[in-house]
N, C-alpha and C positions, 0 to 999 in steps of 0.2 A: 288473689287465689286462696289465701289462708281463710278469708271470711266465708268461702264456699265450703269449708270443711264441715261436714255434718256434726261432728263431735263438738267443735267449737260453737256451732249454732245452738246445740242442745245445752251446752254448759252456759252460754250467755242467757238462754231462756231460764235456766235454773237460777242464775244470779238475779234476774228480774223477779222471779218468784220469791227468792229470799228477801229482796228489798221490799216487796209488797207485804210479805209476812211480817217484816220488822215494823212497817207502818201500822199494820192492823193490830199487832200486839201492843205497840206503844199507845195506840188509840184506846185499847181496852184498859190499860193501866191509867191513862189520863182520866178515864171515866169511871174509875173505881168507886167513887162516892156519888155518882149521878143516879138519882132514882129512876127506876124502870129502864135503865140502860141494859141492853143485851149484848153480850160479847160476840165477837166475830172471829173467824179463823180462816186460814188458807189451807185447805186439805193437801197433804203430801202423799201419804201412803195410798189413798184411793186414786189420786191422780196418776201416780206411778203405775199402779196396777192397770188402770185404763189405758195408759200410754203403751205399756207392754202388749196389751191386747190389740192395739192398732198398729203395732210395728210390722212393717212388711219388708221382706228381704228381696232385693233385686240385684241381679247380676249385671254389672256394668262392663265387665270384661271376663273372658273365660277363666282367668286366673284370680279374679277378685270377687268378693262377696261384700255387699254394702247394705247396712241396715239403715232404715229411715223411720223416724217417728214423726207423725203429722204435727204441724204447728197448732198449738192450743194455748190460749191465754190462761193464766192462772185465775181462779175464781175465789171470791170472798163469800163465805157462808156465815149467816147470822144464826146463832143458837137461841131460838125463840122459846123452846119448850121447857127450859129450866129456869128456876129462880133460887138463888142462894140466900137471899135476905128478905125481910118483910117489906122492904121498899121496892121490890121487884127486880133489883139488880142481880145479875148472875156472874159477875166477874170474881174469880178466885185469884188473888195476888200470887199465891204460891205457884199455881198452874201457869200464870202468865210469865213469871220469872223463869220457870223451867222452859217454857216455849222460847223465851229470848235466848237462853243459853244454848238450847238445841239448834235454833236457827243460826246462831253465830258459828257453831261447830260445822254445820252444813255449808255455810258460806265460806269458811276458811278452807274446807276440803275442796270445794269447787275452784277457789282461787288457786290452790296448789295444783289441781289438775290442769288448769289453763296454763299456769306457769311452766309446768312440766312439758306440756305440748309445745309451747313456744321455745323452750330450751332445746327440745329435740330438733325443731326446725332450724334454730340457730346453729346447732352442731352440724346438721346436714349441709346448710348453706355455706358454712365456713370450712367444709371438708375436715371437720374435727380439729381445726387449729385454734379453737377457742372462740 
């Protein structure tokens, strides 16, 4: 039953996106000195904006209102148009490190939200007895 919760589904998808983002940034850092390597990234703000645009609200019960965001896999975008060095590489270590920290903060926030949701269910199931 819990796995059908739309909030948990969206949070799980967000965790998947954060994991992909971690892999992409790590790959960028690993290729910092590879000639002609072009950095990749997983867009967040653009994806969030598009998801909000696709959100549809459906009434499942006269007393309830439920929002749903359609399922979309995160995408990886390669930044081909820029070059930072004469060897054609466009990886900026400072930017990649900032992306790592930002992604870690997002990941931690999502984990806290999921933990809070499960704590609420645990409280309800045990009738507040712990």
